[in-house]
N, C-alpha and C positions, 0 to 999 in steps of 0.2 A: 872612430873615425874608420869608414870603410871606402876605399878608393879615393881618399883624399876629402872625402864629406862625411860630417857628422850625419848619425842616424839615431833615432829614438830606441832607447833601451830601458828595460826594466831592471833594477838591480836589486837584488834579495840577499841581506847579510843576515846570517844564521850564527848564534853563539853557542859554541859546544865546549865540551871539557873532553880533554886525553891525557890520562895520568895526572891529574889535578891541575893541568894547564888549560888556560883559555885557548879556545881554536877558534877563528872565524872563518865560516865558508860563505864563499861569495858566488851567487847565480846571477848569470845576467840572461836577458831574454830579448831578442829582437823584436821590436813593436812595429816595424815598416808595415808587414804584412797585414797586422791588425790595423792600423790606420787606413792602410789602401781599402781594405774591406768597408771599414766604417764611412769612408768617402764613396765608395760605390753604391753603398746603402742609401746613403744621404741624396746621392745623385738621382738614384731610382724614384725616391719619394718626391723629390722636386720635378723630375719629369712628368709624374702621374699628376702632380698638381697642376702643371702648366697644361697638359692636354686637357685635363678636366676643365680647365678655364677656356682653353681655345675651342673645344668641341661647344661649350656653350655659347661662346661669342659667334661662333661659325652656324650653329643651328638656328638662332635666332632669325637672321636675314633669309636663310634658307626656307624656314617655314613660311615666312612671309612669301616668298616667290612661289612655293608649292601652292599656298593657299590662294595667291592670285592665277595662278594657273587653272587651279579648280574653278575658280570664279569665271574665268575666260570660256571655259568648256560650257557654261551655262548660259552664255549669251547667244542671241540669234540673230541674223542668220551667219554661220560659219560654213565655210567651204570643207570640203573633204581634206584637202590639203592643210589648211589651217588648223583642223582637228588632229591631224596628225603631227602637226609641228608642235602643238600645245602637250599632246601626250608624250611626245619625244622630251620635252623639257620636264615634264613631271617625273618621267622615268629617270631621266638624267638626274634629277634632283634628289629622286628617292635612292638612287645608286648611290650619290654624293653622301648622303645621310647614312647610309649603310658603311661607306667608307670611313666615315668619321667615327661612327660607332665602333668600327673594328679597331681602329687606331687607338680609340680609349680602352677597350677591351684588352689589347696588346698590353698596354702599360700596365693595367690592374694585374694581369696574367704575371708579368715581371716583377711585381710588387709582392706577389703571392695573396691578392686580394679577390681573386676568382678561379673557379675550376673551368677546365674546357669540357662541352658538352658537344656530340657529336649529333647532328640531325640529319634525315635525309632531306634531299631537295631533287627537284627535277632538272637535269643537266639539259633536257630539250628546252624547257620554260627559259632557262637563263641563256642558252645560245641564241633563242629566239629575239629575247630583249636585247642583246646586244647587237644582233643585226638590225634591228629596228633603230636603235640608238645611232649606229654606224652609217645606215642607209642614207641619211639625209646629206652627211658630209659627201657620199659617193655620188650622189645625185648632182650635188653642186659642181663636182669634178667630172661629170659625164663619165662616171666608171660603170 
């Protein structure tokens, strides 16, 4: 009992002899940290499985939205404003898909099932895409 609460221990009893007399040696090991590590590992596995299922459930309707956006771009006639709006929907959807993939990748990294790879990217393109997505909201608010 520790601090009034029972806790798990491993008890090892060894029989030995000293001057022809039996001697018992008792070793104890606190298993609290081992069980905690086991629970944490189990939680990571469960989180990875949950995120994997959720990413699939989110991607399916998202892919439908993106495909419909692509189909809308192929319809005629569209005004330039309509084209901008549809392209913004597609860009936002692709960004959401990337975010979903990143969350799933993070879970895989935590579970030790993925290596991190560094890749170059254009910061200019990234900033321009961000402005495109935010510009529609800014226009609506007359900013």
